[in-house]
DRENTORLUM-245764 format. One record per residue (C-alpha): x, y, z; residue in three letters. Coordinates in steps of 0.1 Angstrom, whole numbers, padded with zeros to 4 digits, always signed. Layout:
<sites>
XYZALA/...
</sites>
This chain:
<sites>
+0374+0119-1317MET/+0358+0146-1297ARG/+0353+0169-1327ALA/+0335+0143-1343LEU/+0309+0141-1314GLN/+0309+0177-1317PHE/+0301+0176-1356LEU/+0272+0151-1347ARG/+0237+0168-1359GLU/+0223+0165-1323THR/+0251+0183-1308ALA/+0242+0219-1295PRO/+0248+0245-1324LEU/+0265+0275-1312ASN/+0297+0292-1322LEU/+0317+0284-1291SER/+0311+0248-1294SER/+0321+0246-1333VAL/+0350+0265-1325ALA/+0359+0243-1299ALA/+0356+0216-1324ALA/+0377+0231-1348HIS/+0406+0231-1323CYS/+0403+0197-1315ASP/+0403+0186-1349ALA/+0433+0206-1358ILE/+0448+0198-1327LYS/+0438+0157-1338SER/+0450+0162-1377SER/+0413+0153-1385LEU/+0412+0187-1402ILE/+0430+0173-1433THR/+0397+0147-1437ASP/+0375+0163-1460THR/+0344+0148-1444TYR/+0352+0167-1411ILE/+0363+0198-1427SER/+0328+0201-1447ASN/+0311+0193-1414LYS/+0331+0224-1402LEU/+0320+0248-1429ILE/+0284+0238-1427SER/+0279+0242-1386ARG/+0300+0279-1394TYR/+0271+0290-1419GLN/+0244+0278-1395LYS/+0260+0306-1371CYS/+0261+0331-1401LYS/+0298+0328-1394GLU/+0308+0335-1438LEU/+0342+0342-1431ASN/+0349+0314-1409ALA/+0336+0283-1432SER/+0355+0304-1462LEU/+0390+0302-1443LYS/+0382+0262-1437VAL/+0372+0258-1470PHE/+0403+0279-1480ASP/+0429+0261-1458GLU/+0414+0224-1470MET/+0438+0201-1487PRO/+0417+0181-1504GLN/+0379+0192-1515ARG/+0351+0175-1534ASP/+0317+0184-1548THR/+0299+0184-1512ALA/+0328+0212-1502SER/+0318+0236-1530TRP/+0282+0224-1526ASN/+0283+0237-1490THR/+0297+0271-1491VAL/+0276+0280-1523ILE/+0245+0268-1502SER/+0261+0294-1476GLY/+0263+0322-1494TYR/+0227+0316-1512VAL/+0210+0315-1479ASN/+0231+0344-1468SER/+0215+0366-1498GLY/+0249+0369-1517SER/+0239+0353-1551PHE/+0268+0371-1564SER/+0291+0357-1546THR/+0277+0323-1549ALA/+0274+0327-1587TRP/+0314+0332-1591GLU/+0320+0303-1569PHE/+0298+0281-1591LEU/+0323+0295-1623LYS/+0354+0284-1603THR/+0342+0248-1590MET/+0333+0244-1630LYS/+0369+0259-1642GLY/+0383+0234-1621LEU/+0367+0204-1633GLY/+0347+0194-1600PHE/+0314+0181-1610PRO/+0281+0193-1604PHE/+0252+0170-1586ASP/+0214+0177-1582ALA/+0225+0198-1548TYR/+0249+0220-1564THR/+0220+0228-1591PHE/+0192+0230-1563GLY/+0213+0254-1544SER/+0218+0274-1574MET/+0187+0276-1584LEU/+0174+0285-1549LYS/+0195+0317-1554GLY/+0182+0323-1588ILE/+0147+0324-1571VAL/+0161+0351-1546ALA/+0174+0373-1569SER/+0151+0375-1600GLY/+0179+0361-1622GLY/+0162+0345-1647ILE/+0192+0347-1673MET/+0212+0327-1647TYR/+0187+0303-1645GLY/+0189+0295-1684ARG/+0225+0293-1680GLN/+0220+0266-1651VAL/+0192+0248-1674HIS/+0220+0242-1702ALA/+0242+0231-1674ASP/+0215+0205-1662ILE/+0209+0196-1697VAL/+0246+0189-1707LYS/+0255+0169-1677MET/+0229+0144-1678GLY/+0206+0157-1649PHE/+0175+0166-1670GLY/+0160+0130-1655ASP/+0169+0138-1619ASN/+0133+0147-1600VAL/+0155+0170-1572TYR/+0170+0189-1600ALA/+0141+0190-1624ALA/+0118+0203-1598SER/+0145+0231-1587ALA/+0145+0239-1623LEU/+0107+0241-1623LEU/+0103+0261-1595HIS/+0127+0284-1609MET/+0112+0292-1638TYR/+0082+0296-1623ALA/+0089+0320-1597MET/+0109+0340-1623CYS/+0081+0350-1643SER/+0088+0320-1670GLY/+0062+0302-1664VAL/+0056+0290-1699GLU/+0092+0277-1697ASP/+0083+0259-1664ALA/+0056+0245-1688ASN/+0081+0229-1710LYS/+0104+0216-1680VAL/+0072+0199-1665PHE/+0064+0182-1697ARG/+0092+0167-1703HIS/+0098+0155-1662MET/+0096+0115-1663LYS/+0086+0118-1624GLU/+0066+0139-1611ARG/+0052+0146-1575ASN/+0027+0169-1556THR/+0052+0193-1552VAL/+0060+0192-1595SER/+0022+0197-1600TRP/+0017+0225-1569ASN/+0046+0246-1583THR/+0032+0248-1616LEU/-0001+0258-1601ILE/+0016+0283-1584GLY/+0037+0298-1612GLY/+0003+0300-1633PHE/-0012+0319-1604SER/+0011+0346-1604GLU/+0008+0354-1637VAL/-0029+0353-1630GLY/-0039+0328-1655ASN/-0069+0308-1633LEU/-0083+0286-1665CYS/-0048+0271-1665ARG/-0045+0264-1626CYS/-0081+0248-1631LEU/-0070+0221-1656GLU/-0040+0216-1639LEU/-0061+0210-1605PHE/-0083+0187-1628ARG/-0054+0164-1640CYS/-0043+0161-1604MET/-0074+0146-1594GLU/-0076+0123-1628ILE/-0041+0112-1626GLU/-0048+0104-1590SER/-0024+0129-1579VAL/-0023+0135-1541GLY/-0040+0172-1540VAL/-0030+0194-1504ASP/-0036+0232-1490ASP/-0006+0239-1511ALA/-0031+0230-1543THR/-0059+0248-1533PHE/-0041+0282-1519ALA/-0027+0299-1551PRO/-0061+0289-1569ILE/-0082+0305-1542LEU/-0059+0339-1545THR/-0077+0341-1579LEU/-0110+0342-1570LEU/-0116+0381-1564CYS/-0148+0388-1580ASP/-0184+0385-1573ALA/-0186+0365-1609GLU/-0160+0335-1590PHE/-0186+0331-1559TYR/-0198+0301-1573GLU/-0166+0285-1579LEU/-0155+0293-1548THR/-0181+0276-1530ARG/-0168+0243-1553GLN/-0135+0248-1545ILE/-0143+0251-1505HIS/-0161+0218-1508GLY/-0136+0202-1523SER/-0110+0213-1496ILE/-0139+0200-1473MET/-0143+0163-1484LYS/-0102+0161-1477ARG/-0105+0175-1450GLY/-0084+0206-1452LEU/-0102+0234-1445GLU/-0081+0237-1412TYR/-0048+0241-1425GLU/-0037+0272-1421SER/-0026+0284-1453THR/-0063+0273-1470VAL/-0082+0287-1442LEU/-0070+0324-1445ASN/-0072+0319-1484ALA/-0105+0310-1484THR/-0116+0342-1461ILE/-0097+0364-1489THR/-0116+0348-1515ALA/-0153+0350-1499TYR/-0146+0386-1491ALA/-0136+0397-1525GLU/-0162+0374-1538CYS/-0183+0400-1524GLY/-0197+0374-1495SER/-0186+0386-1461ILE/-0211+0363-1442GLY/-0193+0330-1460ASP/-0161+0345-1449ALA/-0172+0351-1410GLU/-0189+0315-1411LYS/-0151+0302-1420VAL/-0130+0322-1395PHE/-0162+0316-1369ASP/-0157+0279-1370ILE/-0122+0277-1371ALA/-0118+0292-1334ILE/-0091+0265-1328GLU/-0073+0268-1360ASN/-0068+0307-1363ARG/-0028+0317-1365ASP/-0023+0356-1366LEU/-0027+0357-1406VAL/-0063+0340-1399THR/-0069+0375-1380TRP/-0053+0395-1406ASN/-0071+0384-1432SER/-0106+0385-1415MET/-0095+0425-1407LEU/-0087+0430-1442ALA/-0118+0416-1452ALA/-0140+0440-1427TYR/-0115+0469-1438LEU/-0125+0462-1478ASP/-0161+0462-1471HIS/-0162+0494-1450ASP/-0171+0478-1417LEU/-0150+0496-1395GLU/-0171+0485-1366GLU/-0165+0451-1373CYS/-0128+0454-1379CYS/-0125+0469-1342PHE/-0143+0443-1327THR/-0121+0418-1343VAL/-0091+0439-1329PHE/-0104+0439-1296LEU/-0109+0400-1294ASP/-0075+0401-1301MET/-0064+0424-1278MET/-0088+0405-1253ARG/-0073+0371-1259GLY/-0037+0387-1259ARG/-0028+0378-1292LEU/+0003+0392-1307THR/-0003+0419-1329VAL/+0023+0425-1361ASP/+0029+0453-1383ALA/-0004+0444-1409TYR/-0024+0443-1379THR/-0021+0478-1367CYS/-0018+0490-1404SER/-0052+0475-1409THR/-0067+0488-1382VAL/-0056+0522-1382ILE/-0066+0524-1417SER/-0102+0518-1408ALA/-0096+0558-1383CYS/-0110+0575-1411SER/-0129+0608-1402GLY/-0133+0628-1367ASP/-0154+0601-1352ALA/-0127+0576-1352LYS/-0100+0597-1346TRP/-0097+0594-1307SER/-0094+0557-1316LEU/-0066+0568-1340GLY/-0049+0581-1313LYS/-0051+0553-1289SER/-0037+0529-1318LEU/-0009+0554-1323HIS/-0001+0551-1286CYS/-0001+0514-1291LEU/+0022+0514-1321VAL/+0049+0534-1300VAL/+0046+0513-1269LYS/+0049+0480-1291ARG/+0081+0499-1310GLY/+0067+0497-1343LEU/+0064+0533-1352GLU/+0100+0536-1363GLN/+0111+0503-1371THR/+0081+0494-1396THR/+0071+0524-1424LYS/+0036+0503-1431GLN/+0023+0513-1401VAL/+0040+0550-1401SER/+0026+0553-1438ASN/-0008+0543-1418ALA/-0006+0565-1392LEU/+0003+0593-1417ILE/-0027+0587-1442SER/-0050+0584-1408MET/-0039+0619-1396TYR/-0045+0635-1432LEU/-0077+0618-1434LYS/-0091+0639-1404SER/-0108+0665-1424ASP/-0075+0681-1426GLY/-0072+0688-1386GLN/-0042+0669-1376ASN/-0019+0676-1406MET/+0011+0685-1377GLU/+0004+0651-1365ASP/+0011+0636-1397ALA/+0042+0654-1405VAL/+0057+0650-1372ARG/+0050+0606-1380VAL/+0065+0613-1411PHE/+0096+0632-1401GLU/+0102+0604-1373HIS/+0103+0576-1398ILE/+0140+0565-1399GLY/+0142+0554-1437VAL/+0112+0566-1456LYS/+0105+0547-1485ASP/+0083+0557-1517HIS/+0048+0551-1497VAL/+0057+0575-1474SER/+0067+0601-1499TRP/+0038+0599-1518ASN/+0012+0596-1488THR/+0021+0626-1471ILE/+0028+0648-1505LEU/-0010+0638-1513THR/-0024+0640-1480GLY/-0009+0677-1478LEU/-0022+0688-1511SER/-0053+0673-1512GLN/-0060+0696-1474ASN/-0048+0724-1490GLY/-0012+0725-1472ALA/+0005+0734-1503SER/+0033+0751-1495GLU/+0045+0721-1472THR/+0038+0699-1497ALA/+0058+0718-1522ILE/+0085+0721-1495ARG/+0086+0685-1489LEU/+0089+0681-1528PHE/+0119+0705-1523GLN/+0134+0685-1500GLN/+0133+0651-1519MET/+0149+0663-1548HIS/+0176+0676-1531LEU/+0182+0649-1517ASN/+0182+0627-1550TYR/+0154+0607-1539LEU/+0135+0591-1569LYS/+0101+0608-1581ILE/+0074+0591-1594ASP/+0041+0599-1608GLN/+0024+0600-1576TYR/+0046+0625-1560ALA/+0048+0644-1592PHE/+0009+0646-1594ALA/+0007+0659-1558ALA/+0032+0689-1563VAL/+0014+0698-1594LEU/-0018+0700-1577ARG/-0002+0722-1550SER/+0008+0746-1577CYS/-0024+0747-1591SER/-0036+0760-1557ASP/-0014+0784-1550LEU/-0012+0794-1588ALA/+0030+0793-1591THR/+0031+0792-1630HIS/+0070+0794-1628ASN/+0073+0768-1602LEU/+0049+0746-1620GLY/+0072+0752-1651ARG/+0104+0736-1630GLN/+0086+0707-1620VAL/+0072+0704-1655HIS/+0109+0703-1666VAL/+0115+0676-1640LEU/+0086+0657-1653VAL/+0099+0656-1688LEU/+0136+0640-1672LYS/+0117+0615-1656SER/+0101+0604-1687GLY/+0070+0604-1670LEU/+0048+0634-1692GLU/+0028+0606-1712GLU/+0014+0592-1675ASN/-0022+0602-1673GLU/-0022+0612-1637TYR/+0010+0633-1643VAL/-0005+0646-1676ALA/-0037+0653-1656SER/-0022+0671-1632ALA/-0004+0693-1655LEU/-0033+0703-1675ILE/-0052+0712-1642PHE/-0020+0734-1631MET/-0018+0756-1663TYR/-0058+0761-1666SER/-0058+0771-1625LYS/-0025+0797-1637CYS/-0047+0810-1667GLY/-0025+0792-1694ILE/-0051+0771-1716ILE/-0027+0767-1747GLU/+0000+0749-1728ASP/-0027+0730-1710ALA/-0040+0716-1743ARG/-0002+0705-1750GLN/+0001+0685-1718SER/-0031+0669-1731PHE/-0017+0663-1766GLU/+0011+0644-1751ALA/-0002+0622-1732SER/-0013+0590-1737GLN/-0050+0594-1739LYS/-0058+0558-1736GLY/-0086+0567-1703SER/-0105+0592-1693SER/-0083+0607-1665VAL/-0064+0636-1691THR/-0099+0636-1715TRP/-0116+0647-1680ASN/-0092+0672-1671SER/-0091+0686-1704VAL/-0129+0696-1707ILE/-0124+0712-1673PHE/-0102+0731-1686ALA/-0119+0745-1712TYR/-0150+0745-1691ALA/-0134+0765-1665GLN/-0118+0790-1692HIS/-0153+0797-1706GLY/-0147+0777-1736GLN/-0174+0757-1734GLY/-0179+0748-1769LYS/-0142+0732-1771VAL/-0150+0716-1740ALA/-0182+0700-1756LEU/-0166+0694-1792GLU/-0136+0672-1772LEU/-0163+0652-1753PHE/-0176+0643-1781TYR/-0145+0635-1797LEU/-0141+0615-1770MET/-0170+0592-1775THR/-0159+0587-1811GLN/-0125+0575-1799ARG/-0144+0550-1777HIS/-0128+0562-1751VAL/-0146+0545-1719LYS/-0164+0576-1699LEU/-0174+0578-1662ASP/-0195+0604-1642HIS/-0166+0627-1640ILE/-0168+0629-1677THR/-0201+0646-1676PHE/-0195+0665-1647VAL/-0169+0686-1672ALA/-0194+0681-1700ALA/-0225+0694-1676LEU/-0200+0720-1663THR/-0195+0733-1700ALA/-0230+0736-1708CYS/-0234+0754-1674SER/-0210+0782-1682HIS/-0223+0788-1719ILE/-0260+0789-1710GLY/-0269+0754-1732MET/-0292+0741-1709VAL/-0315+0716-1730ASP/-0279+0701-1738GLU/-0270+0699-1706GLY/-0302+0680-1696LEU/-0302+0660-1727ASN/-0270+0644-1716LEU/-0279+0642-1680LEU/-0307+0621-1690LYS/-0291+0599-1717ASN/-0258+0591-1693MET/-0272+0554-1686GLU/-0293+0545-1710SER/-0268+0560-1742GLU/-0236+0559-1725TYR/-0240+0534-1697GLY/-0227+0557-1673VAL/-0253+0555-1644PRO/-0257+0592-1631ALA/-0246+0603-1595ARG/-0252+0630-1571MET/-0219+0653-1588GLU/-0239+0647-1618ASN/-0271+0661-1606TYR/-0258+0688-1584ALA/-0242+0702-1617CYS/-0277+0702-1635ALA/-0288+0721-1604VAL/-0261+0748-1613ASP/-0273+0742-1647LEU/-0310+0756-1645LEU/-0298+0778-1614GLY/-0277+0798-1640ARG/-0306+0799-1662ALA/-0328+0813-1635GLY/-0350+0780-1638ARG/-0354+0773-1601LEU/-0386+0756-1606ILE/-0375+0730-1631GLU/-0343+0725-1601ALA/-0367+0719-1575LYS/-0380+0694-1598GLU/-0351+0678-1607LEU/-0342+0677-1572ILE/-0372+0660-1558ASP/-0371+0636-1589ASP/-0336+0622-1580MET/-0331+0586-1572PRO/-0315+0591-1542PHE/-0319+0613-1509GLU/-0298+0651-1522PRO/-0264+0654-1507SER/-0253+0684-1485VAL/-0235+0694-1519MET/-0266+0695-1541VAL/-0286+0717-1515TRP/-0256+0738-1512LYS/-0256+0746-1552THR/-0298+0749-1555PHE/-0288+0776-1525LEU/-0262+0793-1549GLY/-0291+0797-1571ALA/-0312+0808-1551CYS/-0290+0839-1542ARG/-0282+0843-1578ALA/-0323+0845-1584CYS/-0328+0867-1556GLY/-0353+0840-1543ASP/-0352+0850-1507ILE/-0382+0827-1495GLU/-0369+0793-1512LEU/-0333+0800-1502ALA/-0346+0806-1467THR/-0361+0770-1470GLN/-0330+0754-1483VAL/-0309+0769-1456ALA/-0330+0758-1429ASP/-0323+0721-1443ASN/-0288+0730-1448LEU/-0281+0737-1412MET/-0297+0702-1401GLU/-0280+0684-1426LEU/-0242+0704-1419ASP/-0247+0729-1386PRO/-0212+0736-1390GLY/-0205+0747-1419ASP/-0199+0784-1426HIS/-0210+0790-1460CYS/-0250+0789-1457THR/-0247+0816-1429TYR/-0228+0836-1444VAL/-0248+0835-1480LEU/-0279+0837-1457LEU/-0269+0867-1442SER/-0255+0884-1469ASP/-0294+0880-1491MET/-0309+0892-1457TYR/-0285+0924-1461GLY/-0292+0927-1501HIS/-0329+0930-1493PHE/-0327+0951-1464LYS/-0337+0925-1438LYS/-0321+0936-1409TRP/-0335+0919-1381ASP/-0333+0885-1402GLU/-0295+0894-1408LYS/-0289+0904-1372ALA/-0306+0870-1361ALA/-0283+0849-1383MET/-0252+0871-1372LYS/-0265+0858-1332ARG/-0270+0825-1347LEU/-0234+0822-1357MET/-0220+0837-1324ARG/-0241+0815-1304ASP/-0224+0783-1322LYS/-0191+0796-1324SER/-0194+0797-1363ILE/-0168+0825-1379LYS/-0165+0831-1416LYS/-0135+0811-1429VAL/-0118+0841-1449PRO/-0110+0835-1487GLY/-0076+0837-1497TRP/-0064+0845-1535SER/-0029+0847-1549TRP/-0008+0859-1581ILE/+0028+0857-1593GLU/+0044+0884-1610LEU/+0081+0887-1612HIS/+0083+0852-1600HIS/+0071+0861-1562ASP/+0036+0851-1549VAL/+0020+0878-1534HIS/-0013+0867-1513SER/-0043+0882-1503PHE/-0069+0882-1480ASN/-0105+0892-1475ALA/-0099+0926-1460ASP/-0063+0923-1457ASP/-0040+0947-1450HIS/-0003+0931-1441SER/+0007+0936-1478HIS/+0038+0962-1478PRO/+0015+0979-1504ARG/-0018+0975-1491SER/-0025+1014-1494LEU/-0016+1017-1529GLU/-0036+0985-1538ILE/-0069+0999-1519TYR/-0061+1034-1535ASP/-0063+1017-1569ALA/-0093+0999-1560LEU/-0114+1028-1551GLU/-0101+1044-1578GLU/-0116+1015-1602LEU/-0147+1015-1582THR/-0157+1047-1585ASN/-0151+1049-1626GLU/-0171+1017-1628MET/-0200+1036-1609ARG/-0194+1069-1631ASN/-0195+1051-1665SER/-0227+1052-1683ASP/-0220+1016-1705ASP/-0207+0998-1666ALA/-0231+0979-1650LEU/-0237+0995-1619VAL/-0225+0970-1587ILE/-0217+0975-1552ASP/-0178+0965-1547ILE/-0165+0956-1511HIS/-0129+0956-1501HIS/-0128+0920-1491ASP/-0133+0906-1528ASP/-0097+0889-1532PRO/-0104+0882-1568ASP/-0107+0919-1577LEU/-0078+0931-1550ALA/-0054+0905-1577ASN/-0064+0930-1603GLY/-0056+0959-1578CYS/-0024+0945-1569ILE/-0013+0932-1605GLN/-0023+0974-1614ALA/-0003+0986-1587VAL/+0030+0963-1589LEU/+0035+0959-1626VAL/
</sites>
């Protein structure tokens, strides 16, 4: 009888005690008892010993439905749904009757595996075997359909249930919440109130997750009031969902109030919800304050906590804090075990103005098993920060390892091909895009357009545009930019107006492209009308970038006074970008006095940027103001500001040749400079040519010489 004592529910649950009970059952011949064997199977499974439980099952002289149910439940709980399904078929084939627990276990496994077709087969058996009215089987069936994207089928099951409880109503609300049907969720909630069905935290939580826009603010307050009336405001699921709902409705103040009041009821999810709310509202300092409160309270943080706070460390000002968080992550052992944290670290290092790309790559290389987010984050970050060669190398590694490449990875590597103007490599990537069936994706198509445009092949850029979906502004903006940059402004504007005729939604980038086209072909009035009518006619408020384009438009036309007036009349303070554009216009027009004023302003706004100093120094040299030029050089030296040399690339015979300003590293540099000197002399001696001063530090002109020498 010792076996029975060991198999009681109150007995200690460990493998040695179960094995001892198994031995006692064999010695006392109780192993032939079906009840004893079923208990042994169940206890072995609770100890994660499926093989031992299956051995007991195989040796049973007599089995009943409970025996089969126990084995099936064990495989479902261990995630082996396919094995559980095979057992179910064998059970059915041998004629063992199913019961509500059989169906409940299988439907639970179907929810985990997402196999709704299996669910329909089980549904058929439930109806055939007369369990349609069983509340346990019907509730499990309802839950299966709701969680497997079959909410309408769940609704049918719900309508035919003779007995419904709170769980049934909540399950259906959760199903409609999963598909984003707020109206249906609210209808079911009102029906629960009318039928006096008990409402609990599981009723409100799914509804709150759908209140994610400013238009739902009043509804959020009403739901919150209903929660408080029922005394459920401190239930963790409702508390956390309320904080998130208020934050997503734009009221961070209400989210803070809910968080502050619930001091005694906060769990880790509550703290994480508040961190995420602050991050979504760009309140990084508040985010750090909450995190420090967690540290002072010695609360356990998880991967979500760390990744959220790390995501708030963007820019150089937060770089040191980000490094400290990295140290904390390493101490907690989260760096190599949690990809979510590592991905956040990679993104943080890449956001710091490209100064810490090596750290980002180092974190990436230390990730044990990289997911798509890891690859896409590093590829996108490297391509955006100009580390195009490293991005291409990693992409090649990704391809050689037969990893699935999605639209984000393709868009990143195509951007890198654009930056390096590597046409042949870009075409190879295009072939991979075609094989992957992603050529119609708007972001991939946009990257292809940009790549072919940068490589000088506008015809292929147009073909990529024609092959895209054209449903959004992404590809339209890219192709308008492409034609504008190639000096075909009229074609660019034709595409802009075609876009409006097809009712494609415009954005501020669309107008940047159109204004660029006007600027490059001298259509000043057309461009100014576009800027003026952006909001009134097209419903797109003008942004800083649009005003910068208009300043460039006027500057290229020599209308500096109008450009200055436009800057003065802007509805917001002009940014560094606008002033830099205006400074370039002053240089083009030769207005040294106005350029000096603008440069002084820029040096206050962005004192570390070398462009302002170099441009003003060149203007002083052009006007032979040598004292001022020397003073500018001294100022650069005193502030440790160095001119960043320009690079240019050219691809010839499948080889990429790079040329730096005043560079002699190319193996045929002597021939290149001889050709450059010869071309310069010819241009100076030509009666028809425009007499200009050409220096040997012009990388774009050097490209032409490289091509002349190497072809």
